[in-house]
N, C-alpha and C positions, 0 to 999 in steps of 0.2 A: 740646687741648680741656681745660677744666677737669673736676673730677669732677661738679659739677653738670650740665653740660651732657650728659657721658656718660650720666648717670642719666636724664636727659629723654628722651634718646635712646632708651636701653633701655626706658623707660616706655611710650613711644609704640609702639615695637616690639612689646611685649608687650600692648598693646592693640589692636594690629592683628590680633596673632595669636589673639586671643580672639574679636574680630569676624569673623574669616575662619573659625573653628571654629564659631560660631554660626550663620554664613550657610550655610557647607555643611551644618550639622545640617539647616537649613531647607529647604535645596534638596533634601537626601536625603530628607526626611520628604514633601516635595511629590512629588517623583519616584516615590517607593515606597508612596505611601498605600494605593493599591488593592492591590498585592501584601501590603502589610504584614496589610491586614485580611483578604485571602484566606487567608493562612497562619493567623491567629488563628481563622478558622472551621473550618481544614482542621486539626484535631488528632487526637493519637493517644493511647493510654496504652500503656505497655510490657506486652507479653504475651509468653508464650515463642514464640509464632508468628513475632514481629519477628525478622528476622535480624541478624546482625552488622552488614552493610552498612547497612540501615535505620537502624541505632541510629548508625552513623558519619554517615550522611548528616543525622540531625538533630542532632547535635551540630555538624556543620559549619553546619548552619542556624542554630543557635544562636549561634555565635561570629560569622556573617555579621551576626545582629542586633545584637549587641554593638559590632561596629565601624560599622555604618550609624547606629544611634543614640546611640552613646556613643564612638565614636572609640577604643574599648578597645584594638585591636591597636596602632593607631599610638602611644597613649601606652605602652603596655606593652613596646613594642619601640623606644622612643625611649630614648638615652642622657640620663636627667634629670641625671644628675652634671654636666653641662656648661653646665645651665640655671640661670638665677637662681631663686630661691627663689617669686618673684612669679609667672614664668612656669610652675612646676609647679603652682603653687596656683591659677593661673586656668585651665589645662588640665584639672587635676583637678576643678573643678568642672562643668565641661562633661562630662567621663567619668562622674563620679559620676552626674547627672542622667540620662544617657543609660542607665547600666548599670541604675540603679534602676528605670526605666521599662520595660526588657526582662525584668528580675526579676519586675516586678508582672504583667507580661502572661502570663508562662509557668509562675510558682510562686505559690502562696500560701505564705508564709512564717510561721512561728511561733517565738517564743524557746521553748527547751527548759525553761527555768525562770521564773518569772513574778515571783519576787522582785527586789528592787532590787541592782544590782551593789553589792558592799561589804557588803550584809548578811550575818548569820551563819545559815546554813541547816544543817538536817539532813541527812546523808548516808544515801541510803536502802541497803536491803540488797545484799548483793554483785552478785547478779544484774542488779539494775537499774543500779547504779552502773556496771558494766562497759557497758551498753547506751547510757545516756542521759548520763552523766557522765564525766568523766576527773577523778580526784583526783590532785592536785598535792602533792608532798613529804609524802608519806604511805608508811610501810614496809608496813603490812597493814590492811586494814579488818575489824574485828571487831566483828560485831553492827550493830545498828542505831542505836546510841546516839551513834556519832561525828558530830561537825560540823565546819564550817569555814567560810571566809569565800567567798562568791560573787566570783569574779573576773570570769566572762564568762557571760552568760544561755545562750550556745550558740542555734542554729536548727535546726530541723527544717521539712521540706518538708511542709506538710498536703496540698497537692495539686500536681499536675504536668501541666501542658498544653503539652507540644514542639509545635511545628509540624510538619506533614508535609513531608517532602521533596517539592520541586518535581521534575517528569519532567525531568531533565537528566542527561547523561552524566557519569561519574564524574569526569573532568578538569574540567569546567565546575564542579561541585559543590565542588571543591578549592579554587575561587577566592573568598577570603572577603572582599577588596575588590580591585575591578579597579586597574589603574593609571588614574591619570588624567593627561590631557595637556590643557594650556590652549592654545589655539588662538591665533597672534598676530595 
């Protein structure tokens, strides 16, 4: 086969992969629409009364949502070094859309700094600097007169709305994505 034919075959395979991921995402959304709505309405805020087990179950449910809506675990656990850049890019778009939707459902995220990245900003006093910013390539901060270039705005969670755990056993809760079998 010529190089052109190989590229055409690979492009067709990549297109099929993207379509398969999109179809699977639609199927999962339809299958779990009622469950997702119930999870969104049953929320909890972290308090001292919640046990470590409840926290672990909340994290497992969150990972499950990332997988169901963004195929996050499939993407993270795949050896992408053996894939073509176009395949990785196509899969990344699907993952990014799903992960962003889950994050928006459960968190209100805000930037730590509102200035444009690349702009010159003043560095606040040491106490605030340790809490809200990371100073790169600086030996010591003295006073509040120091300034630098904003490399990354940072992110903070303004609010958290994690789903309550469904009443299921610990073993069932640890299944983040069940194995799927296509019937012949």
